[in-house]
N, C-alpha and C positions, 0 to 999 in steps of 0.2 A: 354774346358780346359782354365782356366784363363790365361791371359797374363799379363806380367809385363815387359814393355819395358825398364823402369829404376825404380829406387827405389821410385819414386814419382808418377808414372802412373800405373794404374791397370785396367784391363777390365775382366769382368766375365759374362758368359751367365746366363740368367734367363728364367723362363717360368711361365705362369699364365694361367690356364685353357687351351685353345687351341692356345695360342700365345707364340711364342718364342721371345726373345729379349736379351738385354745385358745392363750392366751398365759400363760406363767409369768413372773412378775416377782420378782426377787430384790433386795430393798432393800439388803442388805449389799454386794452387788457392783454395784448400780445397773445391772442388766442385765435385759433381757427376751428370752425365747426364744419365737419364734412357731412354732407347729406347725399347718401348714395344707397340705393336699394340692395346692392350686392355687398355683403359683409366682407368678403375677401378684399375687394377693391377699396372699401372704406378703411379697413384696418391697414392695408398697405399705405394708403395715403396718409392716415394719421401717424403711422410710424415714421414715414419719410419726413413729415413736417416737424416732428419732435427731435430730429437729429440735425447736427451741423453737417455741412457738405463742403468739400473742397472742389471748386469749380474753376474751369478755365474761362475767363471773360475775354472775348475778342476785342481788338482795337482796330487799327486802320487796315490791316491786311489779314488774310486767312492764316498767316503764320505768326501773327503778333498777338499772343495771349498772356494774360497775367493770371496766376493762380491766386484765388481768394477763398477764404473760409466764410461760408454763409450760414447764418442762423435764420431759417425761414420765418420764424415768428418775431424777429427783432423789429421789423418795420415793413411798410408796404413794399418798398423797393426790394428788400431782401426776399420777401414773400414772392413777389413777381419773378425775380431772378431764379429762385429755387424751383418755381413751377415750370420754367423752361426746360428743366431736366427731369421732371416728374415721370414722364413716359419711360425714360431710360431705366429707371430704378424700379418701377412699379407696374408698368403696362397700363396705367391709368392715363387717359388722354385729356389734356386741357383743351377745351373747345373754345378758344379765344373769341371766335366770331359768333358763337351761338348765344342768343339773348338769354340771360339768366332768368328774366321774368317769364319767358316761355317755358324754360325747363321747370321752374317752380310750379307752373300750372299743369305741365304735361311731363312728369318725370319718367317717361318711357318712350320708346320708339314707336 
């Protein structure tokens, strides 16, 4: 489960192949720190977070989208929106419901 200690800090669990990990986002510094035992997955995630992305944001229907450019490190909302597409670009899964505290204690399956 993602954690949000305040409006500018955010952590979420991730997984890649057989590795569990997490990402810590700091909105004051506009930085994200990726903790993942698999170096390929870690690099893919870091690269993805340091690029802007054009995303289709849905509205009231499945056919109603607006194209927006998102800088994942700009703020928590942009970070979260970018994470919804992380899997498509990197094969790194965001484990929205997995407790981050558990992953920090047990960074493996």
